[in-house]
N, C-alpha and C positions, 0 to 999 in steps of 0.2 A: 479393529480395521481388521481385517480379516487379514490369513497368508495369504500370498499367491498360489498355493495350493489352493487353498477354499474359492478362490476365484478363479481358476481354472473348471474346480469341480463345477462351483456352480453355474458357471457359462457353460460347461458340459450337459448337466443336466437342464436347465432351460431351455434348450435347443431341443432337446430331446422329448421333453411336453410339448414344446410347441409344431413339435414335429407327430404328438400323439405316441410315441414310438415309447415300449418297456424296455427297463432296463437288456429285459432279454433278449428282445431286438436289436438293438444295438451288439452285444454283448459278442450274441449265434453271427450277427455279420462282420465282427473285427478280429473275431477269433478269442479272444478271451471269456474269463468266466463269469459271471454275473457280479460274485460276490466281490472279485476282484474292481471292475467297474463301479462296484457301490462305496468302496474305499476309496477312492478318485476323486466321484463324487464329492462327496464327503471331507474332503482334503485332507484325508489319512495316509497316504503315500506317496513315493513321489512313483515317478512315468516314466515310463521312455519316451523321447523322442519316436523314436519309430510308433509308438501304441499311438500318441496325441497323432499324426500323421493320420491312421485307419479308425480313426475315433472324429476327425474334422474332416473326414472323405463320406462316412457312413455318414455322418452329421449332415453334408451336403455344404462346411462353411471351408473357410480359409485358418488355419491352423492360428492365421493371428485375432484370428473371430476369439479363438478360444483360447488364448493367451492375452489381448487386453483386460486391463479391468475394467470392471461395470462402466464406471464415471467414465473411463475414457472416452468410450464409445461414443464416437458420431450418430444420433438421432437419427433415424428416418419417417 
């Protein structure tokens, strides 16, 4: 079972790849280091709500989309 941080990271990575964006693309847009984004995507670091909002904006999704466990998402 994945931790909450791992689920958030998974959601970020999945959306980023869906949009064909690199970690550098998102990191520059958000104003963070690429290595920090990698740590977030791998569920290895806690992240502030402000950074999560910025990532959600960069990926054009709601914050809820990043926080929701994959099994809880509504299939479209």
